[in-house]
C-alpha positions in Angstrom: 84.4 117.7 95.9 84.3 113.9 95.7 86.8 112.1 97.9 89.1 109.5 96.4 89.8 106.3 98.4 93.5 105.6 98.8 95.0 102.1 98.9 98.7 101.2 99.2 99.9 97.8 98.3 103.0 98.6 100.5 101.0 99.0 103.7 99.4 96.3 105.8 95.8 95.7 105.0 93.1 97.6 106.9 91.8 95.4 109.8 88.4 96.9 110.0 85.7 98.7 108.0 87.9 101.6 106.9 90.3 102.5 104.1 94.0 103.3 104.2 93.2 106.9 103.5 91.2 109.5 101.6 92.2 112.4 99.3 90.0 115.5 99.2 91.3 117.8 96.6 95.0 118.0 97.4 94.6 117.1 101.0 95.5 113.5 102.0 94.2 112.0 105.3 95.4 108.6 106.4 93.8 106.1 108.7 95.8 105.1 111.7 98.5 102.5 111.1 99.8 100.1 113.7 103.1 98.2 113.3 101.8 95.3 111.2 103.7 93.9 108.3 102.1 93.0 104.9 102.6 89.4 106.1 100.4 89.9 109.1 103.2 90.0 111.7 103.2 92.6 114.5 106.4 94.4 115.3 107.0 95.2 119.0 110.5 96.7 119.2 109.8 100.4 119.4 112.2 101.9 116.9 111.5 99.2 114.3 107.7 99.6 114.9 107.9 103.3 114.5 109.9 103.0 111.2 107.4 100.5 109.9 104.4 102.6 110.8 105.9 105.8 109.2 106.9 103.8 106.1 103.4 102.4 105.7 101.8 105.8 106.2 104.2 107.4 103.7 103.2 104.7 101.1 99.6 105.8 101.6 100.5 109.4 101.2 102.4 108.5 98.0 99.3 106.7 96.7 97.6 110.0 97.0 100.3 111.9 95.1 102.2 113.2 98.1 105.7 112.7 99.3 107.6 112.8 102.6 108.1 116.6 102.3 104.4 117.1 101.8 103.5 115.6 105.2 102.1 118.5 107.3 101.1 116.7 110.5 101.6 113.3 112.2 99.5 112.1 115.1 101.2 109.4 117.3 99.5 107.4 120.0 101.9 105.5 122.2 101.3 102.9 124.8 104.1 104.0 127.1 105.7 107.5 127.4 108.9 105.7 128.4 109.2 104.9 124.7 109.1 108.6 123.7 112.9 109.0 123.2 113.1 105.9 121.0 110.1 107.0 118.9 111.8 110.4 118.5 115.0 108.8 117.3 113.2 106.8 114.7 111.0 109.8 113.7 114.1 112.0 113.2 115.8 109.3 111.2 112.7 108.9 109.0 112.0 112.6 108.4 115.6 114.0 108.4 115.4 117.8 108.1 111.7 117.8 107.3 109.8 118.5 110.5 106.1 118.1 110.2 103.8 119.3 113.0 103.1 116.4 115.5 100.8 115.3 118.2 102.1 112.5 120.5 100.0 111.2 123.4 100.0 108.2 125.6 96.9 106.0 125.4 95.5 103.3 127.7 95.6 100.5 125.1 96.3 99.8 121.4 95.3 96.7 119.3 97.4 93.6 120.0 99.3 95.6 122.6 101.5 97.2 120.0 103.7 100.1 121.1 102.2 102.8 118.8 99.7 103.9 116.2 100.0 106.9 114.0 98.3 108.8 111.2 99.3 111.6 108.8 97.9 114.6 107.1 99.7 115.5 103.9 99.1 117.3 100.6 99.4 116.1 97.0 102.0 117.7 94.8 100.7 120.0 92.1 99.2 118.1 89.1 98.6 114.8 90.9 
């Protein structure tokens, strides 16, 4: 199976030698996204940063033929566990009743001292 590179015009550009994501069959794997706008501005307020990251990730999933409901797992890396409740609020607002599996861990540092980075695993809808 040949992987397909995924690029979203909605997400911020990749900052290194990696792509937004890859599609293998119907499986979609995204690279990590930090709260960076398409205009190159970092977002540091936790809820807004979380919403931006999740939106950017979803745009990559959609570029691979998936949708919000096809997201199976989200990995979240946060700079400070004190932000956990705010991240959960934004996460719940974003996903609503859909509840993908999740990993959430505190890390020592993130690029540009942003509050979080996240990635997704999703599946393309049939026929895409």
